[in-house]
C-alpha positions as CSV (number, residue, x, y, z in Angstrom):
1,M,0.2,-91.6,7.5
2,I,-0.6,-88.1,5.8
3,A,3.2,-87.8,5.0
4,A,3.5,-91.7,3.9
5,L,0.5,-91.2,1.2
6,A,2.2,-88.2,0.0
7,L,5.6,-90.1,-0.4
8,L,3.8,-92.9,-2.4
9,A,2.7,-89.7,-4.5
10,W,5.7,-88.9,-5.0
11,I,7.4,-92.4,-6.0
12,Y,4.4,-92.5,-8.2
13,L,5.2,-89.2,-9.7
14,A,8.6,-89.7,-10.5
15,F,9.1,-93.1,-11.7
16,L,5.9,-94.3,-13.1
17,H,4.3,-90.8,-14.1
18,G,6.0,-90.3,-17.9
19,R,9.0,-89.4,-16.2
20,F,7.7,-86.1,-16.6
21,W,10.9,-83.8,-15.0
22,R,12.9,-85.1,-17.0
23,K,15.0,-82.2,-19.9
24,G,12.9,-83.5,-22.5
25,P,13.2,-84.2,-26.2
26,I,14.7,-81.2,-28.0
27,L,15.1,-81.1,-31.5
28,P,18.3,-80.5,-32.9
29,P,19.1,-78.0,-35.8
30,A,18.1,-79.9,-39.4
31,R,17.4,-79.2,-42.8
32,P,14.9,-81.2,-44.7
33,I,15.1,-83.7,-47.7
34,I,11.1,-83.3,-48.7
35,L,9.9,-79.6,-49.0
36,P,6.5,-79.0,-48.9
37,S,4.9,-75.7,-48.8
38,V,4.1,-74.1,-45.7
39,A,1.8,-71.3,-44.6
40,I,2.6,-69.5,-41.4
41,V,-0.5,-68.0,-39.5
42,V,-0.1,-65.7,-36.9
43,P,-3.4,-64.1,-35.2
44,A,-2.5,-60.9,-33.5
45,R,-4.3,-58.3,-31.4
46,D,-2.6,-55.1,-29.8
47,E,0.8,-56.6,-30.0
48,A,2.7,-53.4,-31.6
49,E,5.6,-54.0,-29.0
50,S,6.4,-57.2,-30.6
51,I,5.0,-58.0,-33.8
52,A,7.7,-56.4,-36.0
53,A,10.6,-58.9,-34.4
54,V,8.0,-61.5,-34.7
55,I,7.6,-61.0,-38.4
56,A,10.9,-60.3,-38.9
57,S,12.4,-63.4,-37.4
58,L,9.7,-65.4,-39.8
59,L,10.5,-63.7,-43.1
60,A,14.0,-64.5,-42.5
61,Q,13.3,-68.6,-42.4
62,E,15.9,-70.4,-43.9
63,Y,13.1,-73.0,-45.1
64,E,14.8,-74.1,-49.3
65,G,10.6,-74.9,-49.9
66,Q,8.2,-72.3,-50.5
67,F,6.6,-70.9,-47.4
68,R,4.8,-67.5,-47.0
69,V,3.6,-65.7,-43.6
70,V,0.0,-64.9,-43.2
71,L,-0.6,-62.2,-40.1
72,V,-4.5,-61.7,-39.0
73,D,-4.9,-58.1,-37.4
74,D,-7.5,-59.6,-34.9
75,N,-9.1,-55.9,-34.4
76,S,-6.5,-54.2,-33.2
77,T,-6.5,-51.3,-31.8
78,D,-2.6,-50.1,-31.8
79,G,-1.6,-50.1,-35.4
80,T,-0.2,-53.8,-35.2
81,G,-1.2,-54.7,-38.6
82,D,0.2,-51.3,-40.2
83,I,3.6,-52.1,-38.8
84,A,3.5,-55.5,-40.2
85,R,2.7,-54.0,-43.3
86,R,5.8,-51.8,-43.4
87,L,8.6,-54.6,-43.1
88,P,10.8,-55.7,-46.0
89,H,10.4,-58.6,-47.8
90,A,6.9,-57.8,-47.9
91,E,5.9,-60.3,-51.3
92,R,6.2,-62.9,-48.4
93,L,3.5,-61.5,-46.0
94,R,-0.2,-61.3,-46.2
95,V,-1.9,-59.0,-43.5
96,I,-5.5,-59.8,-43.3
97,T,-7.8,-57.9,-41.0
98,G,-10.0,-59.9,-39.0
99,A,-13.7,-60.2,-39.7
100,A,-16.0,-59.8,-36.4
101,R,-16.0,-63.0,-34.4
102,P,-18.8,-64.7,-34.7
103,P,-21.0,-66.4,-31.7
104,G,-19.6,-69.6,-30.6
105,W,-15.8,-68.8,-31.2
106,A,-12.8,-68.1,-29.1
107,G,-11.0,-65.2,-30.2
108,K,-7.9,-66.1,-31.2
109,L,-9.4,-69.8,-32.9
110,W,-11.1,-67.0,-35.5
111,A,-8.5,-65.4,-35.9
112,V,-6.7,-68.8,-36.9
113,S,-9.5,-70.0,-38.9
114,Q,-9.2,-67.2,-41.4
115,G,-5.5,-67.3,-41.6
116,V,-5.8,-71.1,-42.9
117,A,-8.6,-70.1,-45.2
118,A,-6.3,-67.7,-46.5
119,S,-3.8,-70.0,-47.4
120,D,-3.8,-73.4,-49.3
121,E,-0.4,-75.0,-48.5
122,E,0.4,-78.3,-47.5
123,L,1.7,-77.7,-43.7
124,V,0.5,-75.1,-41.4
125,L,2.6,-73.7,-39.1
126,L,0.7,-71.7,-36.0
127,T,2.5,-69.5,-34.0
128,D,2.2,-66.8,-31.6
129,A,2.5,-63.1,-31.9
130,D,4.7,-63.2,-29.1
131,I,7.4,-65.5,-30.2
132,T,10.4,-65.1,-32.1
133,H,12.2,-68.0,-34.3
134,D,15.9,-68.5,-35.3
135,P,16.3,-68.6,-39.1
136,R,16.6,-72.9,-38.5
137,H,13.5,-73.2,-37.0
138,L,11.0,-74.3,-39.7
139,A,13.3,-76.1,-41.8
140,T,13.8,-77.9,-38.2
141,L,10.4,-78.5,-37.3
142,V,9.0,-79.5,-41.2
143,T,12.2,-82.4,-41.1
144,K,10.8,-83.8,-37.7
145,L,7.3,-83.7,-39.5
146,T,8.3,-85.3,-42.6
147,T,11.2,-88.1,-41.2
148,S,8.6,-89.3,-38.5
149,K,5.8,-89.4,-40.5
150,L,3.7,-87.1,-38.0
151,D,0.9,-84.9,-38.4
152,M,1.6,-82.4,-35.8
153,V,4.8,-80.8,-34.0
154,S,4.0,-79.1,-31.2
155,E,7.0,-77.3,-29.0
156,M,7.4,-75.4,-25.7
157,V,9.3,-72.4,-26.7
158,E,12.0,-70.7,-24.4
159,L,10.0,-68.5,-22.0
160,R,11.5,-65.3,-20.6
161,C,12.9,-65.7,-17.8
162,V,14.7,-62.6,-16.2
163,D,12.8,-60.6,-13.5
164,L,12.5,-61.6,-9.8
165,A,8.7,-63.1,-10.5
166,E,9.7,-65.1,-13.9
167,R,12.6,-66.5,-12.0
168,A,10.7,-67.3,-9.1
169,L,7.5,-68.8,-11.1
170,I,8.2,-69.9,-14.6
171,P,10.0,-72.5,-14.8
172,A,7.5,-74.2,-12.5
173,F,5.0,-73.3,-15.3
174,V,7.2,-75.6,-17.5
175,Y,7.2,-78.2,-14.8
176,F,3.5,-78.4,-14.3
177,F,2.5,-78.2,-17.6
178,A,5.2,-81.1,-18.4
179,M,3.0,-82.8,-15.2
180,L,-0.2,-82.7,-16.8
181,Y,0.8,-83.8,-20.2
182,P,4.1,-85.8,-19.8
183,F,5.8,-85.3,-23.1
184,A,6.8,-89.3,-23.6
185,Q,3.2,-90.0,-23.1
186,V,2.4,-87.2,-25.5
187,N,4.7,-88.9,-27.8
188,D,3.7,-92.4,-27.8
189,P,1.2,-93.0,-29.8
190,T,-0.6,-96.2,-27.8
191,S,-1.5,-93.1,-25.2
192,A,-4.7,-91.2,-24.8
193,V,-2.5,-88.1,-23.4
194,A,-2.6,-84.9,-25.9
195,G,-0.9,-82.6,-25.2
196,A,1.0,-79.4,-27.7
197,A,2.1,-75.9,-26.6
198,G,0.7,-72.8,-28.5
199,G,3.4,-71.0,-29.2
200,T,4.8,-73.6,-31.7
201,V,2.2,-76.0,-33.9
202,L,3.2,-77.3,-37.3
203,I,0.2,-79.0,-38.5
204,R,-0.2,-81.0,-42.0
205,R,-3.5,-79.5,-44.1
206,T,-4.8,-82.7,-44.5
207,A,-4.9,-83.5,-41.1
208,L,-7.0,-80.6,-40.1
209,A,-9.2,-81.1,-42.5
210,R,-9.6,-85.0,-40.9
211,I,-10.4,-83.7,-37.8
212,G,-13.2,-80.8,-39.4
213,G,-10.7,-77.7,-39.5
214,I,-10.3,-75.1,-36.5
215,A,-13.9,-75.3,-36.4
216,A,-13.4,-78.4,-34.7
217,I,-12.3,-76.6,-31.2
218,K,-14.1,-73.0,-32.2
219,G,-15.0,-72.7,-28.5
220,A,-11.5,-74.1,-26.6
221,L,-9.8,-71.7,-24.4
222,I,-6.9,-74.2,-24.0
223,D,-6.8,-74.2,-27.8
224,D,-3.6,-75.8,-28.2
225,C,-4.2,-79.1,-26.3
226,A,-7.6,-79.2,-27.6
227,L,-6.4,-79.4,-31.2
228,A,-3.8,-82.2,-29.8
229,G,-6.7,-83.9,-28.7
230,Q,-8.4,-83.9,-31.9
231,V,-5.5,-84.9,-34.0
232,K,-4.5,-87.7,-31.9
233,K,-7.5,-89.6,-32.4
234,G,-6.6,-90.7,-35.9
235,G,-2.5,-89.7,-36.2
236,R,0.5,-89.2,-34.5
237,I,1.9,-86.0,-32.7
238,W,4.9,-85.2,-30.7
239,L,5.9,-82.2,-28.4
240,G,8.7,-80.9,-27.4
241,H,11.2,-78.5,-26.0
242,S,12.4,-75.8,-28.4
243,M,15.6,-74.3,-28.4
244,L,15.0,-72.3,-31.6
245,A,11.9,-70.1,-30.6
246,R,11.7,-67.8,-27.7
247,S,8.8,-65.9,-26.1
248,I,9.5,-62.5,-25.9
249,R,6.6,-61.6,-23.5
250,P,7.9,-60.3,-20.0
251,Y,6.0,-60.9,-17.0
252,P,8.0,-58.8,-14.7
253,H,5.8,-58.9,-11.6
254,W,3.7,-60.7,-9.7
255,R,0.7,-60.0,-10.5
256,D,1.4,-60.5,-14.5
257,V,2.0,-64.3,-13.8
258,W,-0.9,-64.3,-11.6
259,K,-3.2,-63.6,-14.5
260,M,-1.3,-65.8,-16.7
261,I,-2.4,-68.6,-14.4
262,A,-5.7,-67.4,-13.8
263,R,-6.6,-66.9,-17.2
264,S,-6.9,-70.5,-18.3
265,A,-6.7,-72.5,-14.9
266,Y,-9.9,-73.0,-14.4
267,V,-10.8,-74.0,-17.8
268,Q,-8.2,-76.7,-17.3
269,L,-10.5,-77.9,-14.2
270,K,-13.9,-77.7,-17.0
271,L,-15.4,-75.2,-14.6
272,S,-15.7,-77.9,-12.2
273,P,-16.2,-76.5,-8.2
274,W,-15.4,-80.5,-7.9
275,L,-12.4,-80.8,-9.9
276,L,-11.2,-77.5,-8.5
277,A,-12.1,-79.0,-5.1
278,A,-9.9,-82.4,-6.0
279,S,-7.0,-80.5,-7.3
280,T,-6.4,-78.5,-4.7
281,L,-6.8,-81.5,-2.1
282,G,-4.3,-82.9,-4.1
283,M,-1.4,-80.4,-4.4
284,A,-1.8,-79.9,-1.1
285,L,-0.8,-83.3,-0.5
286,V,1.9,-83.6,-3.0
287,F,3.4,-79.9,-2.8
288,L,2.5,-79.3,1.2
289,V,2.5,-82.0,3.1
290,P,5.9,-82.9,2.5
291,P,7.8,-80.0,3.4
292,I,5.5,-79.4,6.6
293,A,5.9,-83.1,7.7
294,A,9.4,-82.5,6.9
295,L,10.3,-79.7,9.4
296,R,8.1,-81.8,12.4
297,G,10.6,-84.6,11.9
298,D,8.7,-86.9,9.8
299,V,11.2,-89.3,7.6
300,A,8.5,-90.0,4.9
301,G,7.8,-86.3,4.6
302,M,11.3,-85.6,4.2
303,L,11.7,-88.3,1.5
304,A,8.9,-87.0,-0.2
305,W,10.3,-83.3,-0.2
306,A,13.8,-84.4,-1.3
307,I,12.2,-86.6,-4.8
308,M,10.2,-83.0,-5.1
309,T,13.3,-81.0,-5.0
310,A,15.1,-83.2,-7.2
311,T,12.6,-83.7,-10.0
312,F,12.7,-79.8,-10.2
313,L,16.2,-79.0,-10.4
314,P,16.2,-79.9,-14.6
315,S,13.6,-77.2,-15.5
316,L,15.9,-75.3,-13.4
317,R,18.7,-76.1,-15.1
318,R,16.6,-75.4,-18.4
319,F,16.4,-71.8,-17.3
320,G,20.0,-71.2,-16.1
321,L,18.6,-70.6,-12.3
322,S,20.7,-71.7,-8.8
323,P,19.2,-75.6,-7.9
324,A,18.9,-73.0,-4.2
325,W,14.9,-72.5,-5.9
326,A,14.2,-76.3,-5.5
327,P,13.2,-76.9,-2.1
328,L,11.2,-73.3,-2.7
329,L,8.6,-75.7,-5.1
330,P,6.3,-76.3,-2.4
331,V,5.9,-72.1,-2.1
332,I,5.4,-71.8,-5.1
333,A,3.0,-74.3,-6.2
334,L,1.1,-72.5,-3.2
335,F,0.9,-69.7,-5.7
336,Y,-0.3,-71.6,-8.3
337,M,-3.4,-73.1,-6.3
338,A,-4.0,-69.4,-5.1
339,A,-3.9,-68.4,-8.6
340,T,-6.4,-70.9,-10.0
341,I,-8.6,-70.4,-7.1
342,G,-8.7,-67.2,-7.9
343,S,-9.4,-68.4,-11.6
344,A,-12.7,-69.9,-10.3
345,I,-13.5,-66.9,-8.6
346,D,-13.1,-64.8,-11.7
347,H,-15.5,-67.0,-13.5
348,H,-18.2,-67.4,-10.8
349,R,-18.2,-63.6,-10.6
350,G,-18.8,-63.6,-14.6
351,R,-15.5,-62.6,-15.7
352,G,-14.3,-65.8,-17.3
353,V,-11.2,-65.9,-18.8
354,V,-10.0,-62.6,-20.0
355,W,-7.2,-61.6,-22.8
356,K,-6.2,-58.9,-24.5
357,S,-9.6,-56.9,-22.9
358,R,-11.7,-59.8,-23.9
359,A,-13.7,-62.0,-21.8
360,Y,-14.8,-65.6,-22.5
361,T,-17.5,-67.2,-20.2
362,E,-17.9,-70.2,-22.8
363,S,-17.0,-73.7,-21.3
364,A,-14.0,-75.6,-22.9
365,S,-14.2,-78.1,-25.7
């Protein structure tokens, strides 16, 4: 009976849950006809290793409209801001030293808000300090925003997938994200599902003003999806996969991926022990029951495991990995379950979300 229930769950997920597992929408390189001005806001804290490559890629954008880069140095201790100031083409770059974080603000969002306030361009591109951009990227994002008359465009950037831990675990990160926020549902204006990927968010300044600015989500620890939720209440958003932006942050060891998951997993569950319990049981049913039942000869378990394996294949192809990883999704899911439980334990020990030597214990908003 439990295996049959798992099979029913996979039939729903595979065919009725926004086809989350498909390759997903990708923007082809394009040039916009309308050329609004753009402020590219980059919050950065202790990013000395990556900041030169990131800012250089942004300054090299082949966008025919006006744009500039605003780097907010969020009290770095490694010379991040000084490295950026020494880059060529500094006339397009403004480096701001961030002010002290007020109570109630998440550090990244406080840095973002300062960058937004220091600019007045029509559009704002929010991007992380570990993302490099193809020279065609900004023009492509603006084309999608203007031609589709959207309020916000966001992309899941290409994630680094080189070391063994990355090959084993990073494709599943994208897979699980799409399961939580099916791209087709996010892009459907009639659906309440709203999601975004913080590595690339292009938003109209008028949309930001409509929701009350970055202050509307100032305490959110999953800031990209919180922003998407606010914007979609009165506007249109779009989420896809990027072929023109790449994360250069490495996760070479298993513990690095664990920390990345644990940083926000319990926040995703609204810091609720009850949602944690329900999520753990749900993932056990969906990901662990099928292989256990299949290995005992249960036909329903075999079918459920086969469907699960098939849905993981597009994610593996996206990263250029062997399909041999697909049957191992239950083991990978077990790792994510353990990291989520670890995230809850960290919170209840008072550590909360830890990032760049900061611990946040505020509830998500």
